C-alpha positions as CSV (number, residue, x, y, z in Angstrom):
1,M,74.0,101.9,129.9
2,S,73.1,100.9,126.4
3,N,73.9,97.7,124.6
4,L,74.3,99.2,121.3
5,D,77.6,98.7,119.3
6,P,78.9,102.1,118.5
7,A,79.9,100.7,115.1
8,A,76.5,99.4,114.2
9,V,74.8,102.9,114.8
10,T,74.9,104.9,111.4
11,K,74.3,108.6,110.8
12,P,71.6,109.6,108.7
13,V,72.7,110.6,105.2
14,A,72.4,114.3,104.1
15,T,69.6,115.3,101.9
16,W,71.6,117.1,99.5
17,R,73.6,114.3,98.8
18,K,70.8,112.1,98.1
19,V,69.3,114.6,95.8
20,V,72.6,115.4,93.8
21,A,73.2,111.7,93.7
22,A,70.1,111.1,92.0
23,I,70.4,113.9,89.6
24,L,73.9,113.0,88.5
25,D,72.7,109.1,88.3
26,F,70.0,110.3,85.9
27,I,71.9,112.2,83.8
28,F,74.6,109.7,83.7
29,V,72.3,106.8,82.6
30,F,70.2,108.9,80.2
31,A,73.3,110.0,78.3
32,I,75.1,106.8,78.1
33,A,72.2,104.5,77.3
34,G,70.3,107.3,75.1
35,Y,73.3,107.6,72.8
36,A,73.9,103.8,72.8
37,I,70.1,103.2,71.7
38,A,70.3,106.2,69.2
39,Q,73.5,104.5,67.7
40,F,71.9,101.0,67.4
41,T,68.5,102.6,66.1
42,G,70.1,105.2,63.9
43,N,68.6,108.3,65.6
44,T,71.8,110.1,66.1
45,T,71.9,113.9,65.1
46,D,74.6,116.6,64.9
47,E,73.7,117.8,68.2
48,G,73.5,114.4,70.1
49,F,70.3,112.0,69.6
50,E,66.7,112.3,69.2
51,L,64.4,109.2,70.3
52,K,60.7,108.9,69.6
53,D,58.3,105.9,70.2
54,G,59.8,102.5,70.9
55,P,63.6,103.7,71.4
56,A,62.2,106.6,73.7
57,L,60.2,103.8,75.7
58,L,63.1,101.4,76.0
59,L,65.2,104.4,77.2
60,F,62.7,105.2,79.8
61,A,62.6,101.5,81.2
62,I,66.7,101.3,81.1
63,V,66.4,104.4,83.5
64,I,64.0,102.9,85.6
65,L,65.7,99.5,85.5
66,Y,69.1,101.2,86.5
67,F,67.7,102.7,89.7
68,I,66.0,99.3,90.8
69,V,68.8,97.1,90.1
70,F,71.6,99.1,91.4
71,R,70.0,100.1,94.6
72,R,68.3,96.7,95.3
73,F,70.7,94.3,94.4
74,L,74.2,96.1,93.9
75,G,74.1,98.1,97.2
76,G,73.4,101.7,95.5
77,T,73.8,103.5,92.3
78,V,77.2,104.9,91.1
79,F,76.7,108.3,92.4
80,Q,75.2,107.0,95.7
81,R,78.5,105.2,96.4
82,L,80.5,107.9,95.1
83,L,78.8,110.7,97.2
84,G,78.2,108.1,100.3
85,A,74.4,108.7,99.9
86,R,73.6,105.0,100.7
């Protein structure tokens, strides 16, 4: 007999859920943060936004920080939580 608590044993998460969550999270943070930075720096266009140099680096940093902060300190990103991919 095993002394493991059945409630403590978790099933592994399907790989497709992790991949879909990562893609959706990237699109989500890229679109929102990118548009916000473009509005603030005046880089909006008729089609959306276009970031170069400093604003593009800022967006890149925000995307990285989003994944680090949400996964480490908040228990998972938005779409990891929605898709159960934690």
